[in-house]
N, C-alpha and C positions, 0 to 999 in steps of 0.2 A: 764245777761252778765255783768260782772264788768270790768271796764276799768281803766288802769293807763294812763291818758291822755298824759303825757309827753313821756312815753316810746312808746305808740302806735303811737303817732304822728310822732316821729322820725322813727319808723319802717315803717310806711305806706309811708312816703315820700321817704325813701330809696328804698322801693319795687317798687313804681310807677315810680321813676326815672330809676331804673334798667330795668323795663319792656319796657320803651320807648327808651332805648339806643341801638345803632347799630354801628357796625364797617364794613367798606368796605370788609374786609377779609372774612366776613360771607356770602357775596352775592353768593359765589360759593358753599356754603355748607348749603343750606336751604331745608327744608322739605315742600312739598306742596301736598295736597290731597283733593279731592272732593268726598263726599259721598251723595247718594240719600236717602232722608227720605220720610216717608209717615205717615200722620195722627197724627202729633205732635201737641198737644195743651197745654201741661204742660212741664215746663222746670225747672231743678234743676242743679245748677252749684256750684262747689267748686274747689279752686285752684288758681293759679296765671297766669292769661292771660287776654287779652283784647277781648271783645265780642261785635260784631255788629249784630243787629237783623233787618231783612228786611221782610216785608210782601209780600208774593208771593205764587201763586198756585203751582209753581215749587219748591217743598221743597228740600232743600239740606243743607249740612254742608261742609264748606271749612276750612281747617286747613293749616296755613302757618307760618313758622318760624323755630325755633331751632329744629333740629332733635332729640336732647336729650329730650327736653320738649315734643315734639310730641309723642315720644315713651312712655312717662309716662302718656299721656292723655288717660283716659279710657272713651269710648263713649258707652253708653248702652241705648237701647230703650225698654221700658216695656209698651206695649200698646201705649197709647197716651203720656206717660211720657218719655222725653229725659233727660238723666243724663250725664253731662260732669264733669269729675273729674280728677284732677291731683293726681295720686296715691301716689307720694312722694313729700315732701316739706322740702327742706334743703338748706343750703347756696350755694351748688353747682349749684342750679338752677338759680342763679342770675348772676351778672356780665353783660356780653354782650348778654345773651340769652333773647329771647322774643318769645311769641306765640300769634298769632292772630287767632281768630275763627270768621268766618262769617256764620251766621245762617239765612236761608230763610225758613219761615213757613207761613202758611195761617191763623192760629189762635193761640191765646195765652190766655188761661184761668187762668193759675197759673204759677207764676214765683218765684222761691226761690233761693236766692243768699247767699252763705256762703264763698265766696272767697276773693281774693285780686286782684284788677284790675279796669279797666274801662269798663263800659257797656253802650251802646247807641243804639237807633233806628235810622235808616237812614232817615226815613220820618214818616209821621203820620201813626200809626198802629191802625186799626179799630177792635174793639172787642165788645162783648156784656157785659160780666162781667169778671173782672180780679182780682185775689188775688196776691198781691206782698208781699213777705217776704224777708227782708234784714237783714243779720246778719254777716257782714264782714267789710272789709276795702277797700274803693275805691270811685269812682265817677260814678254816674248813671245819664244818660240823656235820658228821655223817652218822646216821643210824642205820646199821646194816644187819641183816640176817642171812648168813652165807655158810656154805660148806667150806670154802677156802677164800681167804683174802691175801693177795700179794701186793704189798705197798712198797714203792720205791720213792722216797721223799728227799728232795734236795732243795728245800724252799725256806723262806724266811717268814715266820709268823707262828700262829698257834693252830693246832689241830685237835679236834675232839672226836673220838670214835666211841659209839655205843652200839648195843645189840648183842649178837652172839655169832660165833664162828667155830666150826670144828677145828680148823687149822688156819693160823695166820703167820705169814712171813713178812717181817717188817724191817726195812733197811732205811736208816735215817742218816743223812749227811748234811742236814741243814742247820739253821739257827732258829731256835724257838722251842716251845714246849709241845709235847704230844701227850694228851690225856686219853689213854685207851683203857683206863681202869673200869669204865662202864661197858666195855666189850668183853663178854665172857667167852674165853677160848678154852678148848680142850688140849690143843697143842700149839706151841708158840715158838717161833725161831726169830730172835731179835738180834740185829747188828746195828749198834748205834755209834756213829763216827762224827756226830755233829756237836753243836754247842747248845746246851739246854737240858731239860729234864724230860724223860720218857717214863710214863706210868702205864703198867699193863696189868691184866688179870688173867691168870691161867690156872686151870684146875687139873691139868694132866702133865705132859712133858714140856719142860721149859728149857730152852737153850738161849744163853745170853753171851754176847760179845760186845764189849765196850772199848772203843778206841778214842783217844783224845781226852777231852775234859768234860764229857757228858756225864749225866747221872741217870741211873735207871732204878725205878722202884717197882716192886711187884707184889700182888696179893693173890689169894686163891689157894694157898698151901700146895703148890705144884711139886712135882718131882723134878728137881733141877739136874738135868743130865749134862749141862755144860755151863760154866760160869768163868769167863775169861775177861780180864781187865788189862788193857795195855795203856800206859800213860797214867794220868792222874784222875781218870774216871772213877765212878763209884757205883756199887750195886747195893740196894737196900731191900730187905723184906719188910713190907709195911704191915 
C-alpha cells in the first residue's frame, strides 16, 4: 500500500472530524437498531464509522446514527465471520452524518480493518490467540489479554495497545504512531518498516528489526536477542 502522506493526512483529518460532528437538528431523525448475533469470532470491517467492541456472552450489534449511512451499512454473518461494510463511499456521506456501531461478542480470533474511523474496546478483552490486520485510516485503541497477538499493520493513524500477552508478533508498514508500551509482553518480535514511532514493553526475549525511517522505543528490561537497523531508523531503550 503506497501513501501520499500529505494528501492522506488531510483526508483522514477531514473524515474523522466529519464523523464526530453532530447538529441538534439531527436528534429527531436518527436511526437506531439492535441485532442479535451468535458465534462470532472473526470480524472484518470496511467503511466510515466508529466501532466499539465489548466482550459479552450476550452477543449483539447496535447501530446508531444517520439513517442514510445506516441504510448503506451491509451486515453479513458467514459462520463465525461477521462482515460490516459501507457499500458506498462518496462525499455525500460526510458533513453532519455519523454512524456508531457497538459490537458485543464473547470471542475474537481475527480482526481485519480496511476502513476509516475510530475503533476501541470498552474494557479488557480476553482471548487465546488473535490476528489483527489493519489497512485503513483511523485510530485504534485495544485492551487485550492474550496468549498470542499477531498484528500486521499497514495503516495511517495512531494505535494504542494495552493489556498483556505471552507473545506478540508486530509488523508495521504504515504511517503513524503505535503505542504498545501499556501491553506487557513476555516475548516480542517486532519488524517496523513504516514512518512514525513504535513503543513496546517486553520482559522476556525481544527481537527488533527497523527498516526505513521509523523509530522504536522499548521498556521492560528485556533480553534483546536481535537488534537490526536498516536505513536511518533508530532503536531506544526507554
